[in-house]
DRENRO-549722 format. One record per residue: residue in one letter; residue number from 1; x, y, z of N, C-alpha, C, O in turn. Coordinates in nm, 4 decimals. Layout:
N
(rec 'a' NUM (X Y Z) (X Y Z) (X Y Z) (X Y Z)) ...
***
This chain:
158
(rec 'm' 1 (7.2312 13.7036 5.3491) (7.3165 13.7879 5.2683) (7.2671 13.9329 5.2690) (7.2679 14.0006 5.1663)) (rec 'r' 2 (7.2253 13.9777 5.3837) (7.1735 14.1133 5.3980) (7.2812 14.2176 5.3700) (7.2502 14.3250 5.3184)) (rec 'f' 3 (7.4061 14.1888 5.4028) (7.5122 14.2878 5.3857) (7.5429 14.3171 5.2394) (7.6138 14.4133 5.2098)) (rec 'l' 4 (7.4918 14.2371 5.1485) (7.5138 14.2617 5.0066) (7.4019 14.3416 4.9421) (7.4037 14.3621 4.8208)) (rec 's' 5 (7.3047 14.3871 5.0200) (7.1937 14.4626 4.9621) (7.2400 14.6003 4.9161) (7.3450 14.6493 4.9577)) (rec 'r' 6 (7.1592 14.6618 4.8293) (7.1945 14.7935 4.7747) (7.2011 14.9016 4.8830) (7.2851 14.9912 4.8757)) (rec 'g' 7 (7.1156 14.8938 4.9802) (7.1160 14.9928 5.0875) (7.2449 14.9913 5.1676) (7.2958 15.0960 5.2076)) (rec 'y' 8 (7.2964 14.8732 5.1904) (7.4223 14.8613 5.2632) (7.5357 14.9245 5.1850) (7.6125 15.0035 5.2399)) (rec 'w' 9 (7.5470 14.8910 5.0582) (7.6561 14.9448 4.9760) (7.6391 15.0954 4.9549) (7.7373 15.1697 4.9541)) (rec 'g' 10 (7.5162 15.1396 4.9380) (7.4917 15.2841 4.9230) (7.5329 15.3606 5.0477) (7.5933 15.4676 5.0392)) (rec 'g' 11 (7.4997 15.3049 5.1632) (7.5383 15.3682 5.2896) (7.6888 15.3695 5.3088) (7.7452 15.4676 5.3572)) (rec 'l' 12 (7.7534 15.2606 5.2709) (7.8985 15.2516 5.2833) (7.9683 15.3514 5.1906) (8.0630 15.4188 5.2311)) (rec 'i' 13 (7.9213 15.3603 5.0667) (7.9796 15.4560 4.9712) (7.9570 15.5986 5.0184) (8.0474 15.6817 5.0100)) (rec 'f' 14 (7.8374 15.6278 5.0680) (7.8090 15.7624 5.1180) (7.8978 15.7961 5.2381) (7.9483 15.9079 5.2488)) (rec 'a' 15 (7.9167 15.6996 5.3279) (8.0002 15.7245 5.4462) (8.1448 15.7513 5.4064) (8.2108 15.8377 5.4642)) (rec 'i' 16 (8.1937 15.6767 5.3072) (8.3330 15.6947 5.2661) (8.3497 15.8230 5.1853) (8.4347 15.9059 5.2178)) (rec 'l' 17 (8.2684 15.8404 5.0790) (8.2858 15.9558 4.9903) (8.2287 16.0857 5.0481) (8.2787 16.1941 5.0183)) (rec 'g' 18 (8.1266 16.0750 5.1288) (8.0627 16.1958 5.1798) (8.1118 16.2419 5.3150) (8.0921 16.3576 5.3521)) (rec 'd' 19 (8.1755 16.1531 5.3892) (8.2178 16.1909 5.5234) (8.3662 16.1662 5.5471) (8.4396 16.2589 5.5814)) (rec 'l' 20 (8.4100 16.0451 5.5297) (8.5470 16.0082 5.5634) (8.6501 16.0711 5.4695) (8.7494 16.1270 5.5160)) (rec 'l' 21 (8.6283 16.0629 5.3395) (8.7249 16.1158 5.2427) (8.7412 16.2678 5.2530) (8.8548 16.3150 5.2560)) (rec 'p' 22 (8.6316 16.3480 5.2587) (8.6516 16.4930 5.2721) (8.7242 16.5326 5.4005) (8.8072 16.6235 5.3995)) (rec 'k' 23 (8.6934 16.4651 5.5100) (8.7616 16.4976 5.6352) (8.9092 16.4610 5.6285) (8.9942 16.5355 5.6774)) (rec 't' 24 (8.9393 16.3487 5.5693) (9.0783 16.3066 5.5571) (9.1559 16.4022 5.4677) (9.2676 16.4418 5.5010)) (rec 'l' 25 (9.0977 16.4393 5.3552) (9.1649 16.5328 5.2645) (9.1854 16.6685 5.3300) (9.2898 16.7313 5.3122)) (rec 's' 26 (9.0865 16.7137 5.4054) (9.1006 16.8449 5.4679) (9.2052 16.8445 5.5787) (9.2656 16.9480 5.6070)) (rec 'v' 27 (9.2274 16.7292 5.6419) (9.3318 16.7209 5.7437) (9.4694 16.7112 5.6793) (9.5646 16.7746 5.7249)) (rec 'i' 28 (9.4795 16.6320 5.5737) (9.6095 16.6119 5.5085) (9.6534 16.7368 5.4317) (9.7679 16.7805 5.4436)) (rec 'w' 29 (9.5632 16.7928 5.3543) (9.5969 16.9082 5.2697) (9.5111 17.0278 5.3101) (9.4300 17.0755 5.2307)) (rec 't' 30 (9.5281 17.0757 5.4306) (9.4456 17.1847 5.4828) (9.4551 17.3096 5.3963) (9.3526 17.3681 5.3612)) (rec 'd' 31 (9.5772 17.3517 5.3614) (9.5942 17.4742 5.2831) (9.5319 17.4615 5.1446) (9.4664 17.5541 5.0966)) (rec 'i' 32 (9.5522 17.3487 5.0818) (9.4984 17.3290 4.9469) (9.3461 17.3271 4.9502) (9.2814 17.3913 4.8675)) (rec 'm' 33 (9.2892 17.2544 5.0446) (9.1427 17.2469 5.0543) (9.0833 17.3831 5.0887) (8.9771 17.4193 5.0380)) (rec 'f' 34 (9.1512 17.4580 5.1741) (9.1026 17.5918 5.2073) (9.1007 17.6794 5.0826) (9.0021 17.7482 5.0561)) (rec 'n' 35 (9.2101 17.6768 5.0058) (9.2162 17.7579 4.8845) (9.1125 17.7158 4.7814) (9.0625 17.7996 4.7064)) (rec 'i' 36 (9.0798 17.5883 4.7766) (8.9785 17.5412 4.6829) (8.8390 17.5844 4.7274) (8.7571 17.6231 4.6440)) (rec 'l' 37 (8.8111 17.5784 4.8564) (8.6760 17.6038 4.9064) (8.6473 17.7496 4.9386) (8.5308 17.7894 4.9397)) (rec 'v' 38 (8.7496 17.8311 4.9650) (8.7231 17.9674 5.0075) (8.6683 18.0534 4.8932) (8.5837 18.1399 4.9161)) (rec 'y' 39 (8.7145 18.0309 4.7738) (8.6700 18.1149 4.6619) (8.5229 18.0953 4.6261) (8.4548 18.1944 4.5995)) (rec 'p' 40 (8.4705 17.9733 4.6240) (8.3254 17.9614 4.6007) (8.2414 18.0287 4.7099) (8.1367 18.0864 4.6805)) (rec 'f' 41 (8.2864 18.0217 4.8352) (8.2125 18.0870 4.9427) (8.2157 18.2390 4.9265) (8.1137 18.3057 4.9440)) (rec 'i' 42 (8.3315 18.2928 4.8936) (8.3421 18.4375 4.8734) (8.2564 18.4799 4.7555) (8.1860 18.5806 4.7630)) (rec 'l' 43 (8.2615 18.4042 4.6470) (8.1820 18.4355 4.5284) (8.0330 18.4323 4.5609) (7.9585 18.5211 4.5194)) (rec 'm' 44 (7.9895 18.3313 4.6343) (7.8478 18.3210 4.6705) (7.8067 18.4361 4.7623) (7.6982 18.4921 4.7469)) (rec 'y' 45 (7.8925 18.4712 4.8573) (7.8618 18.5827 4.9470) (7.8486 18.7132 4.8683) (7.7545 18.7896 4.8896)) (rec 'l' 46 (7.9425 18.7380 4.7781) (7.9367 18.8608 4.6984) (7.8149 18.8626 4.6078) (7.7529 18.9673 4.5895)) (rec 'l' 47 (7.7800 18.7477 4.5508) (7.6620 18.7397 4.4655) (7.5349 18.7689 4.5452) (7.4495 18.8455 4.5005)) (rec 'l' 48 (7.5226 18.7083 4.6625) (7.4053 18.7318 4.7474) (7.3996 18.8768 4.7939) (7.2922 18.9364 4.8018)) (rec 'r' 49 (7.5151 18.9319 4.8241) (7.5197 19.0721 4.8670) (7.4829 19.1649 4.7517) (7.4100 19.2622 4.7712)) (rec 'f' 50 (7.5328 19.1353 4.6311) (7.5026 19.2158 4.5137) (7.3529 19.2120 4.4816) (7.2944 19.3134 4.4435)) (rec 'l' 51 (7.2924 19.0959 4.4970) (7.1495 19.0826 4.4696) (7.0623 19.1396 4.5817) (6.9405 19.1502 4.5671)) (rec 'g' 52 (7.1247 19.1758 4.6926) (7.0500 19.2348 4.8039) (6.9823 19.1334 4.8926) (6.8998 19.1703 4.9762)) (rec 'i' 53 (7.0145 19.0083 4.8770) (6.9474 18.9045 4.9550) (6.9902 18.9091 5.1006) (6.9083 18.8850 5.1894)) (rec 't' 54 (7.1167 18.9395 5.1272) (7.1604 18.9455 5.2667) (7.0909 19.0598 5.3406) (7.0511 19.0432 5.4559)) (rec 'k' 55 (7.0758 19.1739 5.2766) (7.0069 19.2877 5.3384) (6.8590 19.2558 5.3579) (6.8007 19.2875 5.4615)) (rec 'l' 56 (6.7997 19.1931 5.2577) (6.6590 19.1553 5.2667) (6.6365 19.0561 5.3798) (6.5389 19.0671 5.4541)) (rec 'a' 57 (6.7265 18.9593 5.3929) (6.7141 18.8604 5.4997) (6.7253 18.9254 5.6364) (6.6515 18.8894 5.7281)) (rec 's' 58 (6.8166 19.0207 5.6515) (6.8300 19.0865 5.7816) (6.7065 19.1707 5.8140) (6.6661 19.1793 5.9300)) (rec 'i' 59 (6.6470 19.2322 5.7131) (6.5247 19.3101 5.7357) (6.4106 19.2186 5.7784) (6.3351 19.2516 5.8700)) (rec 'v' 60 (6.3979 19.1034 5.7121) (6.2923 19.0085 5.7467) (6.3107 18.9567 5.8883) (6.2141 18.9488 5.9643)) (rec 'v' 61 (6.4335 18.9213 5.9249) (6.4594 18.8704 6.0591) (6.4320 18.9776 6.1639) (6.3733 18.9486 6.2681)) (rec 'e' 62 (6.4742 19.1022 6.1369) (6.4519 19.2102 6.2330) (6.3040 19.2389 6.2503) (6.2592 19.2664 6.3616)) (rec 's' 63 (6.2269 19.2330 6.1420) (6.0865 19.2700 6.1525) (5.9982 19.1539 6.1968) (5.8938 19.1761 6.2582)) (rec 'k' 64 (6.0384 19.0306 6.1668) (5.9531 18.9178 6.1954) (5.9615 18.8729 6.3409) (5.8601 18.8361 6.4003)) (rec 'y' 65 (6.0802 18.8754 6.3981) (6.0986 18.8248 6.5327) (6.1466 18.9353 6.6258) (6.2346 19.0140 6.5911)) (rec 's' 66 (6.0881 18.9397 6.7429) (6.1359 19.0337 6.8427) (6.2563 18.9733 6.9130) (6.2849 18.8545 6.8973)) (rec 'r' 67 (6.3264 19.0544 6.9900) (6.4433 19.0064 7.0637) (6.4043 18.8964 7.1612) (6.4793 18.8005 7.1793)) (rec 'd' 68 (6.2883 18.9089 7.2241) (6.2444 18.8072 7.3195) (6.2136 18.6741 7.2518) (6.2414 18.5680 7.3075)) (rec 'e' 69 (6.1558 18.6795 7.1309) (6.1278 18.5557 7.0591) (6.2568 18.4851 7.0181) (6.2673 18.3629 7.0284)) (rec 'v' 70 (6.3545 18.5622 6.9720) (6.4836 18.5031 6.9355) (6.5497 18.4443 7.0587) (6.6082 18.3362 7.0520)) (rec 'l' 71 (6.5412 18.5138 7.1707) (6.5981 18.4639 7.2958) (6.5298 18.3352 7.3390) (6.5968 18.2407 7.3806)) (rec 'd' 72 (6.3973 18.3301 7.3299) (6.3250 18.2081 7.3670) (6.3632 18.0911 7.2772) (6.3804 17.9790 7.3251)) (rec 'l' 73 (6.3766 18.1168 7.1459) (6.4166 18.0107 7.0540) (6.5585 17.9627 7.0833) (6.5868 17.8433 7.0737)) (rec 't' 74 (6.6470 18.0540 7.1187) (6.7843 18.0172 7.1515) (6.7883 17.9329 7.2790) (6.8565 17.8306 7.2844)) (rec 'l' 75 (6.7162 17.9760 7.3794) (6.7153 17.9019 7.5062) (6.6471 17.7667 7.4923) (6.6746 17.6753 7.5701)) (rec 'l' 76 (6.5589 17.7531 7.3948) (6.4930 17.6256 7.3718) (6.5956 17.5176 7.3372) (6.5777 17.4011 7.3728)) (rec 'g' 77 (6.7031 17.5561 7.2679) (6.8083 17.4614 7.2342) (6.8870 17.4151 7.3549) (6.9443 17.3062 7.3526)) (rec 'f' 78 (6.8912 17.4951 7.4605) (6.9653 17.4588 7.5817) (6.8775 17.3908 7.6851) (6.9264 17.3507 7.7907)) (rec 'k' 79 (6.7507 17.3771 7.6570) (6.6559 17.3277 7.7555) (6.6921 17.1888 7.8082) (6.6680 17.1590 7.9252)) (rec 'd' 80 (6.7495 17.1037 7.7232) (6.7845 16.9685 7.7666) (6.9085 16.9667 7.8547) (6.9295 16.8711 7.9294)) (rec 'h' 81 (6.9908 17.0705 7.8474) (7.1181 17.0710 7.9180) (7.1171 17.1558 8.0452) (7.2047 17.1394 8.1302)) (rec 'l' 82 (7.0210 17.2449 8.0598) (7.0158 17.3339 8.1759) (6.8825 17.3197 8.2463) (6.7819 17.2858 8.1840)) (rec 'd' 83 (6.8816 17.3456 8.3763) (6.7549 17.3423 8.4473) (6.6841 17.4775 8.4351) (6.7386 17.5727 8.3794)) (rec 'e' 84 (6.5629 17.4840 8.4877) (6.4786 17.6034 8.4714) (6.5403 17.7273 8.5361) (6.5275 17.8379 8.4836)) (rec 'k' 85 (6.6067 17.7089 8.6493) (6.6701 17.8213 8.7194) (6.7811 17.8830 8.6345) (6.7928 18.0053 8.6268)) (rec 'd' 86 (6.8627 17.7984 8.5707) (6.9698 17.8480 8.4846) (6.9136 17.9202 8.3624) (6.9668 18.0233 8.3214)) (rec 'l' 87 (6.8065 17.8667 8.3042) (6.7451 17.9315 8.1883) (6.6894 18.0691 8.2241) (6.7036 18.1641 8.1471)) (rec 'r' 88 (6.6263 18.0796 8.3410) (6.5748 18.2102 8.3861) (6.6886 18.3094 8.4065) (6.6764 18.4270 8.3723)) (rec 'f' 89 (6.8001 18.2608 8.4628) (6.9151 18.3478 8.4848) (6.9736 18.3971 8.3528) (7.0038 18.5157 8.3397)) (rec 'i' 90 (6.9902 18.3085 8.2550) (7.0445 18.3478 8.1244) (6.9534 18.4497 8.0583) (7.0008 18.5482 8.0017)) (rec 'k' 91 (6.8225 18.4267 8.0651) (6.7271 18.5207 8.0054) (6.7341 18.6567 8.0753) (6.7264 18.7609 8.0102)) (rec 'a' 92 (6.7484 18.6551 8.2066) (6.7577 18.7808 8.2809) (6.8847 18.8567 8.2452) (6.8815 18.9790 8.2316)) (rec 'v' 93 (6.9961 18.7864 8.2297) (7.1223 18.8527 8.1946) (7.1128 18.9146 8.0556) (7.1521 19.0296 8.0361)) (rec 'i' 94 (7.0612 18.8395 7.9596) (7.0515 18.8923 7.8233) (6.9547 19.0100 7.8187) (6.9806 19.1082 7.7491)) (rec 's' 95 (6.8451 19.0018 7.8906) (6.7513 19.1145 7.8949) (6.8155 19.2359 7.9616) (6.7951 19.3491 7.9178)) (rec 'a' 96 (6.8927 19.2125 8.0669) (6.9584 19.3237 8.1368) (7.0637 19.3894 8.0485) (7.0845 19.5104 8.0573)) (rec 'l' 97 (7.1293 19.3130 7.9652) (7.2301 19.3711 7.8761) (7.1698 19.4715 7.7790) (7.2373 19.5649 7.7359)) (rec 'h' 98 (7.0430 19.4523 7.7446) (6.9779 19.5432 7.6510) (6.8973 19.6525 7.7209) (6.8332 19.7344 7.6550)) (rec 'a' 99 (6.9003 19.6537 7.8524) (6.8324 19.7579 7.9295) (6.9202 19.8832 7.9318) (7.0416 19.8741 7.9139)) (rec 'p' 100 (6.8590 20.0005 7.9539) (6.9404 20.1230 7.9648) (7.0377 20.1143 8.0815) (7.0022 20.0655 8.1888)) (rec 'a' 101 (7.1576 20.1603 8.0614) (7.2625 20.1534 8.1640) (7.2254 20.2385 8.2855) (7.2682 20.2087 8.3970)) (rec 'k' 102 (7.1469 20.3433 8.2651) (7.1122 20.4299 8.3788) (7.0221 20.3589 8.4796) (7.0123 20.4032 8.5940)) (rec 'h' 103 (6.9547 20.2475 8.4390) (6.8743 20.1713 8.5346) (6.9613 20.0974 8.6357) (6.9174 20.0698 8.7474)) (rec 'f' 104 (7.0839 20.0655 8.5972) (7.1753 19.9943 8.6862) (7.2825 20.0868 8.7434) (7.3725 20.0420 8.8145)) (rec 'a' 105 (7.2725 20.2145 8.7124) (7.3732 20.3099 8.7596) (7.3529 20.3393 8.9078) (7.2413 20.3344 8.9597)) (rec 'i' 106 (7.4629 20.3697 8.9735) (7.4608 20.4039 9.1155) (7.5107 20.5472 9.1318) (7.5825 20.5978 9.0456)) (rec 'p' 107 (7.4738 20.6123 9.2407) (7.5230 20.7483 9.2612) (7.6744 20.7500 9.2776) (7.7320 20.6619 9.3414)) (rec 'g' 108 (7.7367 20.8492 9.2204) (7.8814 20.8625 9.2315) (7.9345 20.9485 9.1185) (7.8652 20.9737 9.0199)) (rec 'a' 109 (8.0563 20.9926 9.1336) (8.1159 21.0789 9.0315) (8.2592 21.0385 8.9994) (8.3270 21.1061 8.9220)) (rec 'd' 110 (8.3049 20.9305 9.0574) (8.4449 20.8925 9.0405) (8.4640 20.7912 8.9274) (8.5122 20.6803 8.9501)) (rec 'a' 111 (8.4261 20.8299 8.8063) (8.4454 20.7449 8.6897) (8.5412 20.8145 8.5930) (8.5308 20.9355 8.5729)) (rec 'p' 112 (8.6343 20.7400 8.5329) (8.7336 20.8027 8.4462) (8.6797 20.8486 8.3107) (8.7380 20.9381 8.2495)) (rec 'e' 113 (8.5709 20.7904 8.2628) (8.5161 20.8240 8.1306) (8.3671 20.8518 8.1426) (8.3035 20.8154 8.2415)) (rec 'k' 114 (8.3121 20.9174 8.0398) (8.1703 20.9471 8.0361) (8.1149 20.9001 7.9023) (8.1823 20.9082 7.7996)) (rec 'm' 115 (7.9905 20.8506 7.9049) (7.9261 20.8101 7.7801) (7.7809 20.8563 7.7805) (7.7307 20.9068 7.8809)) (rec 'n' 116 (7.7151 20.8384 7.6682) (7.5776 20.8824 7.6493) (7.4863 20.8171 7.7529) (7.4974 20.6973 7.7785)) (rec 'e' 117 (7.3977 20.8940 7.8114) (7.3113 20.8394 7.9159) (7.2022 20.7488 7.8604) (7.1361 20.6795 7.9377)) (rec 'n' 118 (7.1811 20.7469 7.7295) (7.0817 20.6590 7.6679) (7.1422 20.5257 7.6237) (7.0755 20.4476 7.5559)) (rec 's' 119 (7.2664 20.4987 7.6607) (7.3348 20.3763 7.6212) (7.2788 20.2562 7.6967) (7.2291 20.2686 7.8086)) (rec 't' 120 (7.2881 20.1401 7.6329) (7.2465 20.0168 7.6992) (7.3614 19.9656 7.7856) (7.4742 20.0141 7.7769)) (rec 'c' 121 (7.3305 19.8675 7.8682) (7.4344 19.8078 7.9524) (7.5406 19.7403 7.8664) (7.6591 19.7442 7.8994)) (rec 'l' 122 (7.4987 19.6788 7.7567) (7.5951 19.6154 7.6670) (7.6887 19.7187 7.6060) (7.8089 19.6946 7.5954)) (rec 'd' 123 (7.6346 19.8340 7.5656) (7.7191 19.9415 7.5137) (7.8204 19.9864 7.6192) (7.9375 20.0092 7.5889)) (rec 'a' 124 (7.7737 19.9986 7.7424) (7.8625 20.0422 7.8503) (7.9719 19.9392 7.8770) (8.0871 19.9761 7.8998)) (rec 'i' 125 (7.9374 19.8112 7.8744) (8.0360 19.7064 7.8994) (8.1402 19.7031 7.7882) (8.2596 19.6899 7.8154)) (rec 'v' 126 (8.0957 19.7152 7.6626) (8.1905 19.7184 7.5501) (8.2803 19.8411 7.5608) (8.4009 19.8320 7.5380)) (rec 'f' 127 (8.2223 19.9551 7.5951) (8.2978 20.0795 7.6119) (8.4048 20.0640 7.7200) (8.5195 20.1048 7.7014)) (rec 'm' 128 (8.3658 20.0045 7.8334) (8.4601 19.9855 7.9437) (8.5693 19.8851 7.9075) (8.6854 19.9028 7.9443)) (rec 'r' 129 (8.5321 19.7814 7.8364) (8.6321 19.6802 7.7976) (8.7354 19.7386 7.7026) (8.8544 19.7097 7.7149)) (rec 'e' 130 (8.6912 19.8201 7.6087) (8.7844 19.8825 7.5144) (8.8847 19.9731 7.5859) (8.9991 19.9862 7.5424)) (rec 'r' 131 (8.8419 20.0348 7.6945) (8.9281 20.1288 7.7652) (8.9957 20.0689 7.8881) (9.0801 20.1339 7.9497)) (rec 'g' 132 (8.9601 19.9472 7.9240) (9.0229 19.8805 8.0378) (8.9805 19.9381 8.1716) (9.0608 19.9431 8.2647)) (rec 'i' 133 (8.8561 19.9815 8.1828) (8.8048 20.0384 8.3080) (8.6844 19.9563 8.3532) (8.6333 19.8739 8.2774)) (rec 'n' 134 (8.6383 19.9789 8.4781) (8.5205 19.9068 8.5248) (8.4097 19.9992 8.5742) (8.3096 19.9530 8.6290)) (rec 'r' 135 (8.4277 20.1295 8.5547) (8.3237 20.2273 8.5899) (8.3170 20.3327 8.4806) (8.4195 20.3734 8.4260)) (rec 'v' 136 (8.1954 20.3767 8.4489) (8.1768 20.4813 8.3486) (8.0580 20.5678 8.3911) (7.9587 20.5172 8.4433)) (rec 'k' 137 (8.0692 20.6964 8.3685) (7.9644 20.7915 8.4039) (7.8557 20.7871 8.2963) (7.8863 20.7976 8.1775)) (rec 'v' 138 (7.7299 20.7717 8.3364) (7.6179 20.7638 8.2416) (7.5097 20.8666 8.2727) (7.3910 20.8355 8.2630)) (rec 'g' 139 (7.5462 20.9808 8.3075) (7.4482 21.0850 8.3368) (7.4988 21.1743 8.4485) (7.6136 21.1633 8.4916)) (rec 'd' 140 (7.4141 21.2603 8.4936) (7.4508 21.3534 8.6001) (7.4538 21.2811 8.7341) (7.3495 21.2443 8.7882)) (rec 'g' 141 (7.5723 21.2615 8.7863) (7.5880 21.2009 8.9180) (7.5626 21.0521 8.9237) (7.5510 20.9968 9.0331)) (rec 'k' 142 (7.5534 20.9850 8.8102) (7.5295 20.8412 8.8066) (7.6477 20.7712 8.7414) (7.7039 20.8203 8.6435)) (rec 'v' 143 (7.6853 20.6551 8.7969) (7.7983 20.5783 8.7470) (7.7529 20.4335 8.7252) (7.6918 20.3720 8.8125)) (rec 'f' 144 (7.7841 20.3816 8.6075) (7.7593 20.2403 8.5794) (7.8841 20.1644 8.6203) (7.9915 20.1827 8.5630)) (rec 'd' 145 (7.8683 20.0783 8.7210) (7.9797 19.9999 8.7742) (7.9573 19.8540 8.7350) (7.8514 19.7977 8.7627)) (rec 'l' 146 (8.0557 19.7934 8.6712) (8.0436 19.6566 8.6234) (8.0201 19.5590 8.7381) (7.9363 19.4696 8.7262)) (rec 'h' 147 (8.0912 19.5741 8.8471) (8.0765 19.4836 8.9616) (7.9371 19.4958 9.0236) (7.8778 19.3957 9.0636)) (rec 'e' 148 (7.8863 19.6156 9.0313) (7.7518 19.6377 9.0848) (7.6463 19.5767 8.9921) (7.5480 19.5196 9.0393)) (rec 'f' 149 (7.6658 19.5885 8.8620) (7.5749 19.5311 8.7631) (7.5669 19.3794 8.7798) (7.4579 19.3222 8.7825)) (rec 'i' 150 (7.6818 19.3157 8.7909) (7.6857 19.1701 8.8067) (7.6242 19.1290 8.9404) (7.5516 19.0299 8.9474)) (rec 'r' 151 (7.6529 19.2046 9.0463) (7.5974 19.1729 9.1780) (7.4451 19.1818 9.1771) (7.3780 19.0937 9.2308)) (rec 'r' 152 (7.3896 19.2868 9.1167) (7.2440 19.3039 9.1132) (7.1760 19.1923 9.0368) (7.0735 19.1403 9.0809)) (rec 'i' 153 (7.2318 19.1549 8.9230) (7.1706 19.0479 8.8444) (7.1798 18.9163 8.9204) (7.0841 18.8389 8.9219)) (rec 's' 154 (7.2925 18.8905 8.9827) (7.3102 18.7656 9.0568) (7.2151 18.7571 9.1747) (7.1555 18.6519 9.1981)) (rec 'e' 155 (7.2001 18.8633 9.2479) (7.1108 18.8632 9.3649) (6.9647 18.8502 9.3260) (6.8880 18.7828 9.3947)) (rec 's' 156 (6.9256 18.9134 9.2174) (6.7833 18.9156 9.1832) (6.7357 18.7890 9.1130) (6.6160 18.7602 9.1132)) (rec 'h' 157 (6.8270 18.7128 9.0529) (6.7805 18.5985 8.9738) (6.8402 18.4650 9.0124) (6.8167 18.3652 8.9442)) (rec 'l' 158 (6.9162 18.4606 9.1192) (6.9694 18.3304 9.1630) (6.9143 18.2900 9.2976) (6.9486 18.1835 9.3489)) 
***
């Protein structure tokens, strides 16, 4: 009579009330459940923001971990799904995105827009995406070309 033990019934009640019932209610009455749950989240966010906890947390995260440490921790989660070559490539791409755009710039002057020469590659890519272009001038006689950026990263790390 093992199925009548307290652990069995406790697990069954937890599965029904803690997992199955909330999911069913949220599927059936999506709008109602959203309206019920959104206000406590907004209230908690505003309370944490008012108390300065969100700002404090961002300061602690910025000062405690470097970008490379955060990247290593992130890639650690993918370690079971990707091989070492893929992990090295992802790390190289993310590192290259934060490198100055002038390091990947090529000689040329035929770019439709110009941006600050101290911009990162990520800044340049966002700038180009907003304007629908694939080349931007990043200094005197230097052009950051998206296709060239992708080609260089692919050749050097694959």
